[in-house]
Every structure is written in structure tokens, then in C-alpha cells.
N, C-alpha and C positions, 0 to 999 in steps of 0.2 A: 764602212762595211757594206758588202753587197746585199742585195735583197734575195739571193738564192737560198732556197730551202732544200737541203739534201733529202733524198727520198727515204733514208733510213737513219736510225741512230742505234748504237749498240744496246741500249736498254729501253723498254717501253716506259711511258709515264706511269708511276705507281699511283695507287688510289690515294686521294687526299682526305684528311679528316674534315668533317663539316665545320663551317664557321658558325659563330654565335654572335649575339647582339652585344654591342659595347659602344661607348661614347667615343667620339673622335675629336681631337683638338684641331682647330683650323691650322695652327702652325705646324702640325705633325701629321696631317691627314694623308700626305704622300711623301715619299722619300725625296723626290725632286721632280720638277716638271719635266715631262718628256722632251728630249732634245736639248736639255739645258744642264745636264749633270756635269758636263766638263767645261761649261762656259759660265759666263756671268749671268745674272738675272736678266730678264727681257730688256729692261731699260739700260742696264750697264753694258750689256753685250752690244747694243746698237746705238748708244748715245751719240757716237760720232758720225753715224751714217745719216744721209738726208732722209727727210720724211717722204713717205710714198704710200700709195694705196696698198691694202693687203693683197698678197699674191697667192697665199695658200692657207690651209687650215690644219692645225694640230689639235689633239685632244685638250691640251691645256688652254690654248687660245679659244677654242670653241666653248670651253667651260667658263672662261673669262667673260665672254659676251653674254652667255646665259645668266651668269651671276650679276653682271653689271656692264651694260654697253659702254659706259664712260670709262670703266677700268680697261676694257679692250682697247679703246682709243688711246688712252695714256700709254699702254704698253706697246701696241703695234704701230700706231701712226705717229704719236708724239715721241715715243721711245724715251719716256722719262726715266731717270735713274731710280733704282730701288736699292735699299740697303740690304746686304746679306743678313740672314738670320741664323742663329745657332741651330735651330731645328732643321731647316732646309739644308744647311751645310752638313750637318750630321747625316742626313739622308744621302747626300752625294757621296760622302765618305764610305758609308756602309755599302752602297751600291758598288763602289770601286773595289772594295774588299771582296765582296761576293763574286764579282766578275773575275778578279785576279786569281781567286782560289782555284778556279777550274783550269788554270795553267799547270797546276801540279798533277801528277799521276793520281788516279782515283784513291789508292790506298793512303795517300798522304793528305787527303782533304779532311783534316781533323779540326776540331774546335780550337785547340791550342795554336795550331798553325794559322788558322784564320785570324784569331785575335792578335797574333804576332804581326800580322800584316797591317794592322791599324796605324801604328806610328809612321811607318814608311809611306803609306798611302796618304796620310795627312801631310807629310812633307812634300809629296808630289803635287798634291792639290794646292798647297801654298806657292809652289813654284809656278804653276799655271795661273793662279789667281792670287797675287800678292795682297790684294785688298782684304782678303779674308783674315789676315793677321790683325786687322782692326777689331775683330770680334773680341779679342782678348787683350787689347791694348792697355787696359787698366788692370790687368791681372798680373801685378808685379811679381808675386811669389809663385805664379804658375798653378795655383791651387784650382782655380776654375777650369783652366784648360785640362788639367789632369782628370778632374771630375767628368768633364765633357767627353774626353777620350774613353774613360771607363764606361760611360753610358753607351758609347758606340760599340765597345767591346761586348757589352751585355746584349745588345741587339743582335750582333753577329753570332754570339754563342746561342741565343734563343733559336736562331734559324735551324740549328742542328736538331732541335726537338720537333721540327715541322717537316723537314726534308732530309734525305740522306744523300749527300753529294757523292758518296762513293758508288752509288747506284745510278748516277746521272751522267750522261755525256751530251750536253746541250748541242743542238745543231747550230745554234747561233746565240751570241751574247751581245747585248747592247746593239741590236740590229736596227739600222736606219732603214725605214721603208717609206716609199713614196709612190703614189699612183695618181693618175688623172682620170676623172670621170668624164662621161660623154658630154656633160655640160661645160667642161673646161675647168671645173674646180679641182685643184690639186690638194690631195690629202697626204700628210706626212707625219712621221713620229718616230720614236725610238722604243723598241720593245726590249725589255730587260732580258728575257730568255725565251728561246724557242726550243721545245723538245719535240723530236719526231720519233715515233715508235717504228719498229720493224715493219708493221703493217701499213705504215704511211700516215697514221693519224697524227695530227699536229696539236700540241698544247702550247698555249701562250701564257707565260708567267710574268707577273709584275710584283716587285717587292715594295712594301709600304712600311715605313718606320713608325707610323702612327698606329692607333688602335682601330680595330674593325668597327665601322659605324653601325648604329642600330639599323634594323631593316628599313625603317622609314626614311633613312638618310643614305641608303646604299646606292641610289640611282647614279650618282656622279661617278663612282668607281666602275659601275657596270657599264655606263656609257663609254668611258675610256677604253675598257677592254673590248667592247663591241666595235668601237672605232678601229682598233687594231685588227680585229677579226675581219672587218669589212675590207681593209686595205689588203690583207693577206688573200682574201677571197678574190678581190679584183686582180691581184697580181698573178695568182697561181690557180684560180678557179677551184680552190679547196676551202671548204668551210672547216675552220679549226674544231677539233673534237671537244676541246675543253679550254676554258678561260679560267685562270687560277690567280687569285690575289693572296699573297703571303703577307699577313699583318704581323710584323715583328714586335710592335708595341704591345699587343695583347696576346701574342702567341696563337694566332688563329689562321686557318686557311679557308678561304671562301671560294667556291667554284661555281661555274655557270657553263652549261653545255648549250651553245647556240644552235639554231637551225637557220636555214637560208632565209626564211621569212623574217627572222629577227634582224638580219643584216640588211635586208631590203628596206625594212622599216627605219633603221638607223640612217641609211643613205637618204631616204626621203626627208628625214629630220635635218640632216646636214645641208641638203639643198635648200630647204626653207630657211635655215639659219644663215647660209651664205647669201641668200637674196636679201635678208634683213641687214646683213653687214654691208652689202653693196649699196643699198638704199641709204643707210646712215653715212657711208663714205661720200656719196654724191651730194647729200643735203647738208652734211656737217651736223646732223641732229643726233648727238650721242647723249642719251639721258642717263643720269645716275639711277641706280635701283637700290635703295637703302635696305640693308639686311644686318643681321648681327655680325657678319663678317667684316663690316665697315671698320670695326674696331682694330682690325689687323692691317688695314690698308695704309700703304706708304704715301698715298696721294691726297690725304685729307686737306692739306694746305691749299690745293687747287680744285677742290671739289665743292660745288655749290651747296651740297648737303651740310657742309661744315663751314659755310660762309666764305669759301674760297672762290677764285675765278680761274677757270681753265686757261691754259695758254692760247694764244691766237691760233685758230685752226690753220694748219700749214698747207692744206690742199685747196684747190679751186672748187668752189661750190657751184654745182650745176643744177640743171632742171632734171628731176627724176625721169628716167626713160629716154632722155635725149641722146642722140648719137654722139 
């Protein structure tokens, strides 16, 4: 999809209810990683491609490095395979349903119609990613799959209590955006939905199938949305009026209205982050950063924190700062 943002949309973004504190499960903290909703996980998607230095930065990969530099290496440089999870796959499915619903005329965008899309979108997902069938390989009677699909339908239905799709005409859905900063750093990602009011104000919307995090843990989601806002500003010189996170797991909408200074601050942070990634790439020094999230990591067998040994570093190690 192109990165064009139409100047108007038939209806302005309606006011959103405020979000509230709640816990977030690591496995459900987002519907799916940006740019990965129609593809395999980072390792699966690129396992057959040769190792190489990182060339761009997305919100999910930036978050990986901030969480654990070694995790970033495993995903971006080593491209180690990762098993699909029920939580992330459910997020991918829900995203697909919410995107497809807007193909229908406004008056037909009802909860029953949206829920009816779930089985068909699951079939489409299996066609593009046959390995997902392995999630339910031991579900002989289909009971677990039926329960999982019902959970996806519940999330889709809950969305109607948070937004009214009959009043929305998105300017863009699943919009791939990419821009290059003066430093040469390329930023890229996929925005779930872009709404543009008749006055030209832009709202960026992201769906989450998990619960809204407590305020002290909300920085990650805010960083992701600010990343998207920065890219839109760099592309169109327009600061989005509103950044909106729709948490289907807890039935909450959290909003943030950025100003230019916020985006400039995010850009400085990304430049510093990219410099740290460049240095680690050159030296091969990717250190693990143990946190509670390690319990959900697929790479414990090759992580020193769990007694493992990382694969041989596939890139040439050079002297930092050398040409």
C-alpha cells in the first residue's frame, strides 16, 4: 500500500473514551508485530535468507534492542526461527477481520458480520502460513481450535463497544510507511488505520488484542505510536493530531496527542539507538539483558543467561569507527 494520505475523509475522528490502568500479558501485549501480520515471525520469515547487517528500524525491532540486544541479534542478524504462538496468531486474525470489515458499506459493518468473517479469515491465514496448523496439531476433536476462534470473535465483538465503524471511513488500512532520515537511517512500519478529518487532522490508530498496561508500563506502546507519528511527519510534514491505542483485551481506548517536540525527541532517541546497534554490529558484542520477559523467549537454548551458547557470529567483526 502506498504512503499517500488523502487530505480528507468523509467523517472526522470521534472523541475516544479515556483509557485506564490494567495489567498486560507479554504474550498478548500487542496483536502482532508491525509489518509481520501477514508473514511469519521474524525468524521464520527470513530463515532462508543470508545473514547481513541491519538496514532499517521498525518499532518492533527497536523495542527488541531496548528489551535485549541479544534478542535483536537473534531476530535480525542470525534470523533464528521462532514458533508461532496462539496469542500472536489470534492478534493477526483479529487484525485481518477488522481490516476486511471496512470493505463492506458502512451500514453493513455490524458485529454479527464481523464475527462471521473470523472462520474465513482463519482459512486465508492458514493458506498463507500453513505452519500455523501446528498450533492445533494435537487438537483431535477440534475443541481447542473452536475455543480459540470464539476468543477471537469475542475480541472482534468488543471492538464495537469502543468504536463505531459505521461512522468511520479510514483513509488508509494496514498502511506500510517508510522514510529515511538525514543520517541515512531508514524507519519503516505498518500502521493499522489512518483516519483523516475533513479539516485535515490525522489520527493514527493501532489495535491491541491484549489489555491496556498500567501507566508505569505504558512507555512501550507510546513509543511505538510516536515512531509512527514521526514517520508520518517526516513523509508529509504533518504532526498527527491524535495517536489512539484500542485495547480489545480490556475494552479500553488510550489516546495521546503529540506535539512536534515529542517527535523530535523520539527521533533523537532512535538515532542514539541506531548508533548503539551499529556499534554492536561492528564489534559482535550483543549482550543479553535479563528481565521477566525472558520466560517467554524462544531462544533460551542459545542464550548465555540460560547456559546456552549463541551461534557463531555470521558477520565480520571490525574495529569500531573504522572505514
